[in-house]
C-alpha positions in Angstrom: -7.0 24.5 -0.3 -7.2 25.2 3.3 -5.0 27.8 5.1 -4.3 26.5 8.6 -1.8 27.3 11.6 -0.8 24.5 13.4 1.9 23.5 16.0 4.1 20.5 14.5 6.6 18.2 16.4 9.9 19.3 14.6 11.7 16.4 15.2 8.9 14.2 13.4 8.8 16.9 10.6 12.3 16.8 10.1 12.2 12.8 10.1 9.3 13.2 7.6 11.2 15.4 5.4 14.1 13.1 5.2 11.8 10.1 4.5 9.8 11.9 2.0 12.4 13.8 0.2 10.7 17.1 0.5 12.3 20.5 0.8 9.5 22.5 2.5 7.5 22.0 5.6 4.3 22.6 3.5 5.4 20.2 0.8 6.4 17.8 3.7 3.0 18.2 5.6 1.1 17.6 2.3 3.2 14.7 1.1 2.5 13.0 4.7 -1.4 13.6 4.5 -1.2 12.6 1.0 0.7 9.1 2.0 -1.8 8.5 4.6 -4.7 9.0 2.4 -3.1 6.8 -0.2 -2.7 4.0 2.5 -6.3 4.4 3.5 -7.1 3.7 -0.1 -4.8 0.9 -0.7 -6.7 -0.9 2.6 -10.1 -0.3 0.8 -8.7 -2.0 -2.1 -7.3 -4.7 -0.3 -10.4 -5.1 1.7 -12.6 -5.5 -1.7 -10.3 -8.2 -3.2 -10.7 -10.2 0.4 -14.4 -10.3 -0.5 -13.9 -12.2 -3.7 -13.1 -15.7 -4.2 -10.0 -16.7 -6.2 -9.4 -19.8 -7.9 -5.8 -20.2 -9.4 -6.0 -23.9 -9.5 -4.9 -24.8 -13.1 -2.7 -21.6 -13.3 0.5 -23.4 -14.6 -1.9 -24.6 -17.7 -3.4 -21.6 -18.3 -0.3 -19.6 -19.3 1.2 -19.6 -22.7 4.7 -20.8 -24.0 5.4 -22.8 -20.8 5.7 -19.8 -18.4 2.9 -20.5 -16.2 3.4 -20.5 -12.5 1.3 -22.3 -9.8 -0.5 -19.9 -8.1 -2.8 -22.4 -6.6 -1.5 -21.6 -2.8 -1.1 -17.6 -3.5 -4.2 -17.0 -1.4 -3.3 -19.3 1.4 0.3 -17.9 1.5 -0.9 -14.3 1.5 -3.2 -15.0 4.4 -0.6 -16.6 6.1 1.9 -13.7 5.7 -0.5 -11.3 6.8 -0.9 -13.0 10.1 2.7 -13.1 10.8 
């Protein structure tokens, strides 16, 4: 772990503490850094999935016990939602 001294905007720190539910400045800063790292990792995962062509045709018939859902427009709908 690295120990640093840094000036931090108190309003931003308080807002982050409230959102993250942390009790101390150190915990708040570490939680905020962790959240940013997770967001980056999630973007990398989404980008990897975006490189794979998915075929959801026949998805209704693929599920057992009649519980299938039509996922044929899933990719198209997801791309449309991201553009909005």
